[in-house]
C-alpha positions in Angstrom: -113.2 156.9 -30.1 -114.9 158.6 -33.1 -115.9 156.4 -36.1 -114.1 157.2 -39.3 -116.4 158.6 -41.9 -114.5 161.0 -44.2 -111.9 160.1 -46.9 -108.4 159.9 -45.5 -105.3 161.6 -47.0 -102.4 160.4 -44.9 -98.8 160.7 -46.0 -96.2 158.1 -45.3 -93.7 158.7 -42.5 -94.7 159.7 -38.9 -98.3 160.1 -40.1 -98.6 156.3 -40.0 -97.1 156.1 -36.6 -99.5 158.7 -35.2 -102.5 157.1 -36.9 -101.5 153.7 -35.5 -101.2 155.0 -32.0 -104.6 156.8 -32.2 -106.4 153.8 -33.7 -104.6 150.9 -32.0 -106.9 151.1 -28.9 -109.9 150.1 -31.1 -108.1 147.3 -32.9 -109.1 143.8 -31.9 -107.3 140.6 -33.0 -104.8 138.0 -31.9 -101.5 139.4 -30.5 -98.4 139.4 -32.8 -94.7 139.1 -32.0 -94.6 142.6 -30.4 -92.2 145.4 -30.9 -88.6 144.9 -31.9 -85.6 145.8 -29.7 -84.0 148.5 -31.8 -82.0 150.0 -29.0 -78.2 149.6 -29.2 -76.3 148.5 -26.2 -74.7 151.2 -24.0 -72.0 151.3 -21.4 -73.3 151.5 -17.8 -70.0 151.2 -15.9 -66.4 150.1 -16.1 -63.4 149.2 -14.0 -61.4 151.3 -14.1 -63.6 154.1 -15.3 -63.2 155.3 -18.9 -60.7 158.2 -18.9 -59.1 157.1 -15.6 -55.6 158.2 -14.7 -52.8 156.6 -12.6 -54.1 153.2 -13.6 -52.0 150.2 -12.5 -54.3 147.2 -13.2 -54.0 145.3 -16.5 -57.5 144.0 -16.4 -60.4 146.1 -17.7 -64.1 145.2 -17.3 -66.7 147.1 -19.2 -70.4 146.6 -18.3 -73.3 147.1 -20.7 -77.0 147.6 -20.5 -77.8 144.3 -22.2 -76.2 141.1 -23.5 -73.5 141.8 -26.1 -71.2 140.1 -28.5 -67.9 141.1 -30.2 -67.4 140.4 -33.9 -63.8 139.6 -35.2 -62.1 140.9 -32.1 -58.6 139.9 -33.4 -59.2 142.0 -36.6 -61.2 144.9 -35.4 -60.1 145.7 -31.8 -56.8 147.7 -31.7 -54.9 148.3 -28.5 -52.5 151.2 -28.5 -49.6 151.3 -27.7 -49.3 147.9 -29.6 -49.0 144.8 -27.4 -46.3 142.3 -28.3 -48.3 139.6 -26.4 -51.8 139.4 -27.7 -54.4 140.8 -25.2 -57.2 138.5 -24.1 -60.6 140.0 -25.0 -63.7 138.1 -24.0 -67.4 138.9 -24.2 -69.5 137.2 -21.4 -73.1 138.1 -20.9 -73.4 141.9 -20.3 -69.7 142.6 -20.0 -66.4 142.6 -21.9 -63.2 141.7 -20.1 -59.8 142.8 -21.5 -56.6 141.5 -19.9 -53.4 143.0 -21.1 -50.4 140.7 -21.1 -47.6 143.2 -21.6 -46.3 145.3 -18.8 -47.9 148.8 -18.7 -45.7 151.7 -19.7 -45.3 154.7 -17.4 -47.1 158.0 -18.1 -48.8 156.5 -21.2 -52.3 156.8 -22.5 -53.8 153.5 -23.5 -56.7 153.2 -26.0 -58.7 150.2 -26.8 -60.5 150.9 -30.0 -63.4 148.5 -30.6 -64.4 150.1 -33.9 -67.9 148.7 -34.7 -67.2 145.3 -33.3 -69.8 145.5 -30.4 -73.5 144.7 -30.9 -76.3 143.4 -28.8 -76.5 139.6 -28.7 -80.1 139.0 -29.7 -81.0 141.5 -32.4 -77.5 142.5 -33.6 -78.0 146.2 -33.0 -74.6 147.9 -33.5 -73.3 150.1 -30.7 -71.3 152.2 -33.2 -67.6 153.1 -32.9 -66.4 152.8 -29.3 -63.0 153.5 -27.8 -62.1 153.0 -24.1 -59.2 155.0 -22.7 -57.1 155.2 -19.6 -53.7 156.5 -18.5 -50.9 155.2 -16.3 -49.9 158.8 -15.8 -51.7 161.9 -14.4 -53.4 162.9 -17.6 -55.1 161.5 -20.7 -53.8 162.3 -24.2 -56.7 163.1 -26.5 -55.3 164.2 -29.8 -56.2 162.3 -33.0 -54.5 161.9 -36.4 -56.4 160.6 -39.4 -55.7 159.8 -43.0 -55.5 157.1 -45.7 -53.3 154.2 -46.8 -53.3 153.6 -50.5 -51.5 151.0 -52.6 -48.7 153.0 -54.3 -49.0 151.2 -57.6 -52.7 151.7 -58.3 -54.1 153.9 -55.4 -56.3 151.1 -54.2 -57.4 151.5 -50.5 -55.4 149.1 -48.4 -57.6 147.4 -45.8 -56.3 146.0 -42.4 -52.9 147.7 -42.5 -51.4 148.8 -39.2 -50.6 152.6 -39.1 -48.7 154.4 -36.4 -46.5 157.2 -35.3 -42.8 157.6 -34.3 -41.4 160.8 -32.8 -40.1 163.0 -35.7 -36.5 163.1 -34.6 -36.0 159.3 -34.2 -33.6 157.6 -36.6 -34.9 155.7 -39.7 -33.6 152.4 -38.3 -36.3 152.5 -35.5 -38.8 151.0 -38.0 -36.7 147.8 -38.0 -36.4 147.3 -34.3 -39.0 149.2 -32.2 -42.8 149.2 -32.3 -44.7 152.4 -33.2 -45.9 154.6 -30.3 -49.5 154.9 -31.2 -51.3 152.6 -33.7 -54.5 152.1 -35.6 -55.7 149.9 -38.4 -57.2 150.9 -41.8 -60.8 150.1 -42.7 -62.1 149.0 -46.1 -61.7 152.6 -47.3 -58.1 152.6 -46.4 -59.0 155.1 -43.7 -57.4 155.2 -40.2 -57.7 157.3 -37.0 -54.9 157.1 -34.5 -56.3 158.1 -31.0 -54.7 159.1 -27.7 -51.9 161.1 -29.3 -49.9 163.5 -27.2 -48.8 167.0 -28.3 -45.6 166.8 -30.3 -44.1 166.3 -33.7 -44.3 162.9 -35.4 -43.8 160.9 -38.6 -46.4 158.3 -39.9 -45.6 154.8 -40.9 -47.7 151.8 -42.0 -47.0 148.1 -41.9 -48.7 144.9 -43.0 -47.1 143.0 -40.1 -46.6 139.5 -41.4 -44.8 138.0 -38.4 -46.6 139.9 -35.6 -43.5 141.7 -34.2 -44.7 145.2 -35.0 -41.5 146.1 -36.9 -40.4 146.0 -40.5 -38.3 142.9 -40.7 -39.3 141.1 -44.0 -39.1 142.3 -47.6 -42.4 140.6 -48.2 -44.2 143.0 -45.7 -46.2 145.8 -47.2 -44.9 149.1 -45.8 -45.5 152.9 -46.2 -43.7 155.9 -44.7 -43.6 159.6 -45.0 -40.9 162.2 -44.2 -43.6 164.9 -43.7 -43.9 166.2 -40.1 -47.2 165.7 -38.3 -48.2 168.1 -35.5 -51.6 167.2 -34.0 -54.0 170.0 -33.4 -57.7 170.7 -33.1 -60.4 173.3 -33.8 -64.1 173.7 -33.0 -66.2 172.8 -36.0 -69.7 171.8 -37.0 -71.1 169.1 -39.2 -74.4 168.3 -40.6 -76.3 165.2 -39.3 -79.2 164.0 -41.3 -82.3 162.7 -39.4 -84.2 160.2 -41.6 -87.9 159.8 -41.3 -87.6 156.6 -43.2 -85.3 155.1 -45.9 -86.5 157.7 -48.5 -87.5 160.8 -46.5 -85.4 163.3 -44.5 -87.0 164.5 -41.3 -84.4 167.1 -40.4 -80.8 168.2 -40.9 -79.0 169.3 -37.8 -75.8 171.3 -37.4 -73.8 169.5 -34.7 -70.8 171.1 -33.0 -67.8 168.8 -32.6 -64.0 168.8 -32.0 -62.2 168.6 -35.4 -58.8 166.9 -34.9 -56.1 167.7 -37.5 -54.4 166.6 -39.6 -57.2 164.4 -41.0 -55.7 163.8 -44.5 -52.4 162.1 -44.0 -51.8 159.9 -47.1 -49.4 157.0 -47.0 -48.5 155.1 -50.2 -47.9 151.4 -49.4 -45.4 149.3 -51.4 -43.5 146.0 -51.2 -39.8 146.2 -51.8 -38.2 144.2 -54.7 -38.2 140.6 -53.7 -34.5 139.8 -54.2 -34.6 136.7 -51.9 -34.4 134.0 -54.6 -35.5 130.4 -54.0 -36.9 127.6 -55.9 -40.7 127.2 -55.3 -41.4 124.0 -57.3 -40.6 121.9 -60.3 -43.3 120.5 -62.5 -43.7 118.2 -65.4 -47.4 118.5 -66.0 -47.1 117.3 -69.6 -44.3 114.9 -70.8 -42.9 117.4 -73.3 -41.8 120.1 -70.8 -40.2 120.6 -67.4 -41.1 123.9 -65.6 -39.2 125.5 -62.7 -40.8 128.3 -60.6 -38.7 130.7 -58.6 -39.6 133.4 -56.2 -37.6 136.0 -58.1 -35.9 136.1 -61.5 -32.2 136.2 -62.4 -30.2 137.0 -65.5 -28.5 133.6 -65.2 -30.8 130.7 -66.1 -30.4 127.4 -64.3 -27.9 124.9 -65.9 -29.2 121.4 -66.4 -27.0 118.3 -66.6 -28.7 115.0 -67.3 -27.8 112.1 -65.0 -29.8 109.3 -66.7 -30.0 111.0 -70.1 -27.8 113.0 -72.4 -28.7 116.7 -71.8 -26.5 118.1 -74.6 -28.8 120.1 -76.9 -31.8 118.4 -75.3 -33.9 121.5 -74.5 -35.5 124.5 -76.0 -35.5 127.0 -73.2 -38.4 129.4 -72.6 -38.7 131.9 -69.8 -41.1 134.5 -68.5 -40.6 138.2 -68.8 -39.3 138.4 -65.2 -37.3 135.2 -65.6 -39.0 133.7 -62.5 -40.5 130.9 -64.5 -38.2 128.8 -66.8 -39.6 126.1 -69.1 -37.4 123.4 -70.7 -39.1 121.9 -73.8 -37.6 118.4 -74.5 -36.5 118.2 -78.2 -36.1 114.5 -78.5 -39.3 112.4 -78.4 -37.3 109.6 -76.8 -36.8 111.8 -73.8 -40.5 112.8 -73.9 -41.4 109.1 -73.7 -39.0 108.5 -70.8 -41.0 108.7 -67.6 -38.1 109.3 -65.2 -35.6 112.1 -65.9 -33.0 112.6 -63.3 -30.9 115.8 -63.6 -28.4 117.9 -61.7 -29.4 121.5 -61.5 -27.3 124.6 -60.8 -29.0 128.0 -60.1 -28.5 131.2 -58.2 -30.3 131.2 -54.9 -30.3 133.2 -51.6 -28.4 131.6 -48.7 -29.1 132.0 -45.0 -27.1 135.3 -45.0 -29.3 136.8 -47.8 -26.5 136.5 -50.4 -27.0 135.1 -53.9 -24.8 132.1 -54.4 -24.8 129.1 -56.8 -26.8 126.2 -55.4 -26.7 122.6 -56.7 -29.3 120.0 -56.3 -30.7 116.8 -57.9 -34.2 116.6 -59.2 -36.4 113.8 -60.6 -39.0 114.9 -63.2 -42.0 112.7 -63.6 -44.9 113.4 -66.0 -48.4 113.5 -64.6 -49.3 110.6 -66.8 -46.9 107.7 -67.5 -45.8 106.6 -70.9 -47.9 103.4 -70.5 -51.0 105.4 -69.7 -50.5 107.7 -72.7 -50.0 104.7 -75.0 -53.3 103.1 -73.8 -55.1 106.4 -74.5 -53.7 106.5 -78.0 -54.7 103.0 -78.6 -58.2 103.6 -77.4 -58.4 106.7 -79.6 -57.4 104.7 -82.6 -59.9 101.9 -81.8 -62.7 104.5 -81.4 -61.8 106.0 -84.8 -61.8 102.5 -86.4 -65.2 101.7 -85.0 -66.6 105.0 -86.5 -65.1 104.1 -89.9 -66.6 100.6 -89.7 -70.0 102.0 -89.0 -69.7 104.3 -92.0 -68.6 101.4 -94.2 -71.6 99.3 -93.2 -74.0 102.2 -93.9 -72.4 102.6 -97.4 -71.0 106.0 -96.5 -67.6 107.4 -97.4 -64.9 106.2 -94.9 -61.2 106.4 -94.4 -58.8 103.5 -94.1 -55.9 105.5 -92.7 -56.3 107.8 -89.6 -55.9 111.4 -90.7 -52.6 113.2 -90.0 -52.4 115.3 -86.8 -51.8 119.0 -87.4 -50.2 121.7 -85.3 -53.0 124.1 -84.1 -51.8 127.7 -84.2 -53.8 130.6 -82.9 -54.2 133.9 -84.6 -55.4 136.8 -82.4 -56.8 140.3 -83.1 -58.5 140.0 -86.5 -60.7 143.1 -86.0 -58.0 145.7 -85.6 -57.1 149.4 -85.7 -54.3 150.7 -87.9 -52.1 150.8 -84.8 -52.5 147.1 -83.9 -50.6 144.1 -85.1 -51.7 140.5 -85.6 -50.2 138.0 -83.3 -49.6 134.3 -84.0 -49.2 131.9 -81.1 -47.6 128.5 -81.4 -48.5 125.6 -79.0 -44.9 124.4 -78.8 -41.5 125.7 -80.0 -40.9 125.6 -83.8 -38.1 123.7 -85.6 -38.9 125.5 -88.9 -40.6 128.7 -89.9 -40.9 129.4 -93.6 -41.8 133.1 -94.0 -42.1 132.7 -97.8 -45.1 130.5 -97.1 -46.9 133.4 -95.4 -48.9 135.7 -97.7 -50.9 138.8 -97.0 -53.3 140.4 -99.5 -55.2 143.7 -99.3 -58.5 144.3 -101.1 -58.6 147.5 -103.1 -61.6 148.1 -105.4 -62.6 144.4 -105.4 -59.0 143.4 -106.4 -56.6 141.6 -104.1 -53.0 142.9 -104.0 -49.9 141.7 -102.2 -49.4 143.6 -99.0 -45.9 144.1 -97.5 -45.5 142.4 -94.2 -42.9 141.1 -91.7 -43.1 138.2 -89.3 -41.3 139.0 -86.1 -40.5 136.6 -83.3 -41.5 138.0 -79.9 -40.4 135.1 -77.8 -40.0 131.3 -78.0 -43.5 130.6 -79.1 -45.0 133.9 -80.0 -44.8 135.9 -83.3 -46.2 139.2 -84.6 -47.2 140.1 -88.1 -46.2 143.8 -88.5 -47.9 145.7 -91.4 -48.4 149.3 -92.4 -52.2 148.8 -92.2 -54.5 151.0 -94.3 -57.7 152.2 -92.5 -61.0 150.8 -93.7 -59.3 148.0 -95.6 -60.0 144.3 -95.8 -57.0 141.9 -95.7 -56.5 138.2 -96.2 -53.8 136.3 -94.3 -53.0 133.0 -96.0 -50.5 130.5 -94.6 -49.5 127.5 -96.7 -49.5 124.1 -95.2 -46.2 123.0 -93.6 -45.1 126.7 -93.3 -44.4 125.9 -89.6 -43.1 122.7 -88.1 -42.7 122.0 -84.4 -39.7 120.4 -82.7 -41.8 117.2 -82.7 -42.4 117.2 -86.4 -46.0 118.4 -86.5 -46.9 120.8 -89.3 -49.7 123.3 -89.8 -52.4 122.8 -92.3 -53.3 125.5 -94.8 -55.0 128.5 -93.2 -56.9 131.5 -94.6 -57.9 134.2 -92.2 -59.7 137.5 -92.9 -58.5 140.6 -91.2 -60.5 143.9 -91.1 -58.9 147.2 -90.3 -61.5 149.7 -89.1 -62.7 152.9 -90.6 -61.3 156.1 -88.9 -64.9 157.4 -88.6 -65.6 154.4 -86.3 -63.1 155.6 -83.8 -62.4 158.5 -81.4 -59.2 160.4 -80.5 -58.3 161.5 -77.0 -55.7 164.3 -76.4 -54.5 164.9 -72.9 -52.6 168.0 -71.7 -50.6 167.2 -68.6 -49.5 169.6 -65.9 -48.5 169.6 -62.2 -46.0 166.7 -62.5 -43.7 166.5 -59.4 -40.5 166.3 -61.5 -37.6 168.5 -60.6 -35.2 170.0 -63.2 -32.5 167.7 -62.0 -34.6 164.7 -62.9 -33.3 164.6 -66.5 -34.3 161.0 -67.2 -37.8 161.4 -65.8 -40.9 161.2 -68.0 -44.6 161.0 -67.5 -46.1 157.7 -68.6 -49.9 158.0 -69.3 -52.0 154.9 -69.2 -55.3 154.4 -70.9 -57.7 152.1 -68.9 -60.9 150.4 -69.9 -64.2 150.5 -67.9 -62.8 147.9 -65.4 -59.5 149.7 -64.9 -57.5 147.3 -67.1 -54.5 148.7 -68.9 -55.1 149.2 -72.7 -52.3 151.4 -73.8 -49.4 153.3 -72.4 -47.7 156.4 -73.9 -45.0 158.8 -72.8 -46.1 162.4 -72.6 -44.0 164.7 -74.8 -44.0 168.3 -73.9 -46.8 167.6 -71.4 -49.0 166.2 -74.1 -50.1 162.7 -75.1 -52.6 161.5 -77.7 -54.5 158.2 -78.0 -55.7 157.5 -81.5 -58.2 155.0 -82.9 -60.2 154.5 -79.7 -63.3 152.4 -80.0 -66.4 154.1 -78.7 -66.5 153.4 -74.9 -65.9 154.8 -71.5 -62.2 155.2 -70.5 -60.1 156.2 -67.5 -56.6 157.6 -67.2 -53.7 157.0 -64.8 -50.1 158.1 -65.0 -46.8 157.6 -63.2 -43.6 159.5 -63.0 -41.0 157.2 -64.6 -38.1 158.7 -62.7 -35.4 156.4 -64.3 -36.9 156.4 -67.8 -37.1 152.6 -68.0 -40.8 152.6 -69.1 -42.1 150.6 -66.1 -43.3 151.5 -62.7 -40.7 150.9 -60.0 -41.4 150.2 -56.3 -39.5 151.8 -53.3 -36.7 150.7 -51.0 -36.9 151.9 -47.4 -33.3 151.7 -46.4 -32.3 153.7 -49.5 -35.1 156.3 -48.6 -36.5 155.7 -52.1 -40.3 156.0 -52.4 -42.2 154.2 -55.2 -42.6 156.2 -58.4 -45.6 158.5 -58.0 -48.9 157.3 -59.5 -51.9 159.5 -60.3 -55.5 159.0 -61.5 -57.7 161.4 -63.5 -60.8 161.4 -61.3 -63.4 161.5 -64.0 -64.5 159.0 -66.6 -64.0 159.9 -70.2 -66.7 159.1 -72.8 -65.4 158.6 -76.3 -67.8 158.3 -79.3 -67.2 157.6 -83.0 -65.9 160.7 -84.9 -65.2 162.5 -81.7 -62.0 164.3 -80.9 -61.9 164.5 -77.1 -59.5 166.6 -75.1 -58.8 166.9 -71.4 -56.6 169.0 -69.2 -55.1 167.1 -66.2 -53.3 168.6 -63.3 -51.8 165.5 -61.7 -51.5 167.1 -58.2 -54.7 169.3 -58.2 -56.5 166.9 -55.8 -55.2 164.8 -53.0 -54.3 161.2 -53.9 -57.0 159.6 -51.8 -59.7 161.5 -53.9 -58.2 160.7 -57.3 -59.2 157.2 -58.3 -62.8 157.0 -59.7 -65.0 154.9 -57.5 -66.2 152.8 -60.4 -62.8 151.3 -60.9 -61.8 150.9 -57.3 -61.7 147.1 -56.6 -61.5 147.4 -52.8 -65.2 148.4 -52.2 -66.2 149.9 -48.8 -68.0 147.7 -46.4 -71.5 148.6 -45.7 -71.7 150.6 -42.5 -73.7 149.0 -39.7 -76.9 150.9 -39.0 -79.8 150.5 -36.7 -82.6 149.0 -38.8 -85.5 151.0 -37.1 -87.9 148.1 -37.7 -90.5 149.5 -35.3 -91.2 152.4 -37.6 -91.8 150.0 -40.5 -94.0 147.8 -38.3 -96.0 150.8 -37.1 -96.6 151.7 -40.8 -97.7 148.2 -41.6 -100.1 147.9 -38.6 -101.6 151.3 -39.3 -102.1 150.5 -43.0 -103.8 147.2 -42.1 -106.1 149.0 -39.7 -107.2 151.5 -42.2 -107.9 148.8 -44.8 -109.9 146.8 -42.2 -112.1 149.8 -41.1 -112.6 151.6 -44.4 -112.2 149.0 -47.1 -109.7 151.4 -48.8 -106.9 149.7 -50.7 -103.7 151.6 -49.7 
């Protein structure tokens, strides 16, 4: 073999492989680990054969070219038609054995879709998507139907949801008592492909089957359905396959013919029906001052409490969540706060065994997390520690106190850097006994002089208040609250507080105007309105505005990147409403503007948005999709990398060149 004498100019890629093969005969040295096994497993035989007809046996054996393993068979392997009794799927050596437990249906195509669950046992080389089919009749059904399942509320892809078909002319009630004919399961993109479909006309359904019976039987189950007809078809088509030389360089792009099955864009919007089954989840007394009750669902009628070992008349300040599913009873009397055991009779509306809301009565004992004795010990220790600190100060000749300072109520003020459209909120730690609005002062600074500013304190709920003001842009304010303006039901008062508030300059903000079209609202929907939502860079809701005449404007936006979503508020209640299957009521339609919107200071930004211009599964921007796609399993092609490295080392050894 000729000796290298001229400078070498060798490109990365197959050049290294060729160079290594030419030069490897002259390379001497100790042997290394050898070449990797980068070959995926392949099927060499099966019983019955793949695609067999008139099959009667319920046991299938598939033989492979090497030792294999199955990953997450329960999750990834789908048998269609669905099996009420779970099939037994085992990987042993170079074979997979599937034993179906259900009786085989006559004249039916069966598919066992392994997805990407199969790989070789040693190196983990993926086989790729693999489906085994057979028929109990005289032919195999080969049609396919594909599409997506998205969460109806936010268009998030729904992973792991069962999707299937019913004949188009079957009654709606079939979803409640009979399994779907053909099924598949969505991947991390919410995408599904139903295989082995016969010619015909179908409807698509999806179910997050909580109890494993393949039918919609619980309101807690996530479901989706469509009234659109599905007629499977196919056409010859071509696709481009990219052949990579390595991770950065393309070797070739091939046009590959394939059978394109249609439809491939069925979109189902998954929802959970209103959870009207009401039951008590738990009762807690985490701190001695309050008793909390958590329900599965809210109700207009709050629980009625009657004390058994205490007088419950006027004993509570009642606080409840927006949906009334959490009710908090604040104890007014410190005597009751200090009583460890409170026994009470409770009456509340709950669902009985027939699914009807009826009054239920029970007795509950509320115990605090820490006993009165333990709390008293902690207070005593706190006092002793404080006295020790004062004694040390006294000995050092420093100023000290002889009486422990009074405890104050700690209130919280939010949003002190605001826009002219915002309000300042004041949050109290416990309910108030007194609120003196005359002790609340607001001043605005104009030309270095402070003036009284008109304001109003409005109570939002039991412990939350809002200071509403006609804020002036680019103005500095001072909120000053006198001591003892607020007093809690336990007698604690606030100390004097002074808080600066800055209202931004209009030049620091941007305005976004949106022109809406394409809304799926009919003339008969007189109460319907388009609600447009402004989202931050993480997809969190910032503001919501109703579109008037197809237009909406968001003012005083801080410079940032924003996104838009919208929903058709069909009943005009200002909130998104879910669907109800038995009433044939779909969830209110949700849409996303599929681009991010950059807003800068002093900018007036405008966008035209046709809600239905693109299919729903393409609308939500990838940056705010929380259900990220799983990385596709690929062959690692480590031999190419190894060949490059060996060739590189050889050149360095023989020429001294640093590559």
